[in-house]
N, C-alpha and C positions, 0 to 999 in steps of 0.2 A: 072410774077413769082407767083407761088402759095405758100400756107403755107408749112411749113416743118414738115413732120412726122418723128420725131426723134426716137420714139420707136413705131413700127407698132402694129397693133392689130392682135394678134395670140393666139392660144390656150396656156393656162398656163401650167407649168410643172405639176401642180396638175391635170388638165384635162387630160393631156397625161398619167399620172399614172393611173387615173380612167379607161381610155380606155384600157390600158394594163391589168389592173386587170379583167375587164369584159371579155377580150379575154382569160383570164387564169383560170377562175373558171367555174366549170360545171354549166349547166343551172339549175340544181336542188340543187345547193349548198345552205346551210342554210343561208348564208349571201348575196346571190346574189340580192335579192329584195331590201335590205337596200343599197347595193352598188349602184344599179341602180337608186334608189330614190335620193340619195345624188348627184350622177353624174348629173342627170337631173336638179337638183336645181342649181348646179354650172354652167352647160351649159347654162341654161336659163339666168343667170346673164351675162355670156359672150356674148350671143346673143344680150342682151340689150346694152352692151358696144360697140359691133360691129355696132349696129344701130346708136348710137350716133357718133361714128367715121365717119360713112358714111355722116352724116349731116355736121360734121366739115370739111369734104373733099370738101364741096361746098364753104367754106370760101375762099375769094380771097385775104386776107391780108397776104402779104409775111412776115410780122413781127412775125407771130404766130409760135411757136415751140410747137408741140403737142406730148404728151407721153401717151401711154396706159399702165396701170397696173404697177405702180411704187411702190416699197416697200423699205423703207429706215429705218435705225436704228437710234433711238433717245435714248440715255442712254442704258439701258438693253433691251429695247423693240423695236419692229418694228411697223411702221404704213404704211398703204397701201392707195394709191390714185388711183381710177378707171381711170380717165382721167385728165391729167394735161396740162394746156395751159399757155405758157409763152410768153410774149411780152415785148418790152422795157418800157411799161407804167404800167403794172400790171401782176399779176399771178392769175390764176383762177383754183380752185380745184373743180372738178365735181364728185359728188357722184351719181352713176347711179343705178337705180332700174328697174327691169323688172317684174312687177306683173300685172296680168289681172284684179284684183279687184280695186275698187275705193279707193283713199286716202282721208281721212278726217283729217284736221289739226284744232284742237281747241285752242283757246287762253288760256284756263284754263290749267296751268301747262305745256303748250306746248304738250298736249297729242295728239297722233296720232292713228288712227284706220284704219285697212284695213279689209273690209267685217265684220265690227262690232267688230273686235278683236284688243286689244291693241298691238302695235308694236313699235320698236325703231324709233325714229324720225330721218329720213334721213337727214334733214336740219341740225340738231345738230351734226349728224355724220360728215357731210361735214365741219361744223364749227370747230369741234375738230381737224380734219385732217389739216385744214388750220392753226390752232394754232400750231400744232406740226411741220408743215412745216416751219413756221415763225421761230420757235426756232432752227430747223435743219439748216436753212439758216444762222441764226445769228452765229451758231457755226462754219460755214465755211465762215464767214465774208462777207455775203450778207445781207444788211440791207436797210431799208428805201424804200422798194418797196411795194405797197399795195397788200395784198393777199386776194383775194375774194373767195367766195365759192357758189356753187349751188347744189341743189338736182335736177337731171334731170330724169324725168319719161320717160322711153323709150318704154312703152307699149301702143300702140294706142288704145287698148280696155279699158284702165282705164282712169278715170277722176280724177282731183284734186279738192277737195272742201276745201277751207281754209276760216276761219272766217274773217269777215270784219275787216280791220285795224289790222290784225295780223302782229306782228313786223318782222316776217320772210317772209312775202309775196313776197318780192323782191328777195328772194333767192331760188325760186322754178319755174320750167317751165317743159313743155313737150318737147320732143326732137326736134319736128318740130319748136318750138319757140326758140331753143337755139341760133341760129345766130341772131335773133332779140334781144335777151337778151344781147348777147355780144356786139351788136352795141350800146345798151343803156349804157353799161359799158364804152365803148370807148368814148362816148360823155361826160362822167363824168371824166374820167381819160385820159387827153390829154398830160400831161408832160412826156417826155421820160426820164427815170431814169437809164436805163441800156444801155450802148453802145454796139455795135456789138461785140467788144472784150470781154466784160463781159458776154454777152449772149453765146458766144462760150465756155468760161471758165465754166459757169454754166452748159451748156449742157454736157461737158466732165465729170464734177463732178457728175451729176445725173446718167449718164449712168454707170460710174465707181462704184458708191456706191449702185446702184440698186441691191437688194438681193432677188431674187424670192423665194417665199415660196416653200419649198421642203418637203412635209409631208411624213411620213412613213405610207402608207395606210395599210400595213399588220398589223402593231401595232394598228393603228386606228380601224380596224375592227376585232382585236383579231384573226388574222390568222397567219399561219406559211407557210413556203415554201411547206410543205406537202399538203396544201390546193390547190396548183396550179397544173394544168394539165401539164404532160410531153408529149413529142412527138409533132409533127407538125400537126395541125388540118386544115382541109379544111375550108375556111372561107365562102363558099357558104351556104346560109341558108338551102337549100333543103338537104344538106348532113348531117345535124345535127351534124356538127363539127366532122365528122369521121376523124380518124387518117390517114394521108397520109403515103405512103410507099416510101422509098428511094431505087433506084436501077439504077446503071449505070449512075450516075450524074444527075438524075431527080427524083423529088417528084411527085407521082401520087396519086390521090384520088381514092380509090376503089369503090366509089359510083358514082360520076359524071364523073370520068376518066380525070378530069382536070390535066394538067401537068405543072410543074414549076421547074426551076433550082434554084430559090431564095426563095422558100417558107419558109425556115428556118430563113431568115433575121429578120422578124418581131418577131419571138420567141426569138432570141438573144437580140434584142433591148428592148423587154418587160422585159427580165431578168435584163438588165442593170437598167431599171426604178424601178423594184419592189424589186430586191434582193440586188445587189451591182454593182458598175460600172466597174467590171472586171470579167473575166471568164477564166478558164483554160480548157485544153482539156478534162480532166476527168469530170469537171462540165458540159461541153457541151455534153459529151457523155450521161450523165444521163438526161440532159434536153431534148435532141433530140431523145433519145432512140435508139442510134446507138452505137454498141460495138467497132467498128473499130477506133483506134486512127488516122490511116492514112486518113480515110474518113473525120473525124471531122477536121483534119488539113486542108484538101482541102476545106471543106465547110466554115470554118472561113477565109481562105485565100481569098475567093471570095468577102468578105465584106470589104477588105482593112482596117481593124481596126488598130489603134495604138497598138503596142505590145512591150513588154519588155521581157528580158530573152531569153534563147536558149533551144532547144530541149525539154526535159520533163518539164523544169522549165519556159517554155514560158507562158506568161499571155497576154490575149487580153483585150483591154480597151475600154470603151465607147467612141464613137467619140464626139469631142467637137462641140458645136453648136455656130454659129455666132449670 
């Protein structure tokens, strides 16, 4: 029996929204470069976490419960954990960074530099998250289990330089050393403190209380719906996002002649991500640039969306994700 992935590694809602926004703004839009820059930074972080999850997948201990990207509420605020590992003997908080430059950890004031520039100390970030998790668990009546933390460097191109006898030297490793680091922790923490029943209860609690970040990217980039393209665009690069034409049940690109019956699906799903989680026939007509109410009704029907209301009052809703 292998370890249990309780929350798998997949694109966050934030990254899904970024991709929807990039599909929806013109190539020459004044904010496109900034959108793309921030998207690439978030995607780089995700790829690092994906790499660490790959290494954890090699672990053979069936006691591990592994969670990717957990966000929990403590008081008025939320805290986020990149990768959480739970077993009967301890809990491990992993703060993952994916940077190509070398890390330098100095003993003096716990200062950290990357490429000669001061940056936040990821070890202290992991420590703070572990403290918050301990308080959160106490609020839910889980106590007396050690909560440890690690900064995991996921980028093979970067090296870690840490001062001799640095007090946090045990709390940092490269991703390829992660399993070895966990084995060291196992040798130190051998007493089982959580029974299987408690582990299942904790698993249900974490998954139920997980609250994914749901940013409003239009507000973040000072955009409105008027900044977003309408109509269904061909996604082939050589077509320069030319607008597809709908006729007799089929979308056709006037440039590459590609045909599709479901080309509008992505446009509707992007609308749910960027504008609001529901759409009316009138709103879909404006979005898809089709005047016929009947055609829009047929197009939306092909998506099997949840819906409420009847006739002109019908509203189509964003599908729920498991």
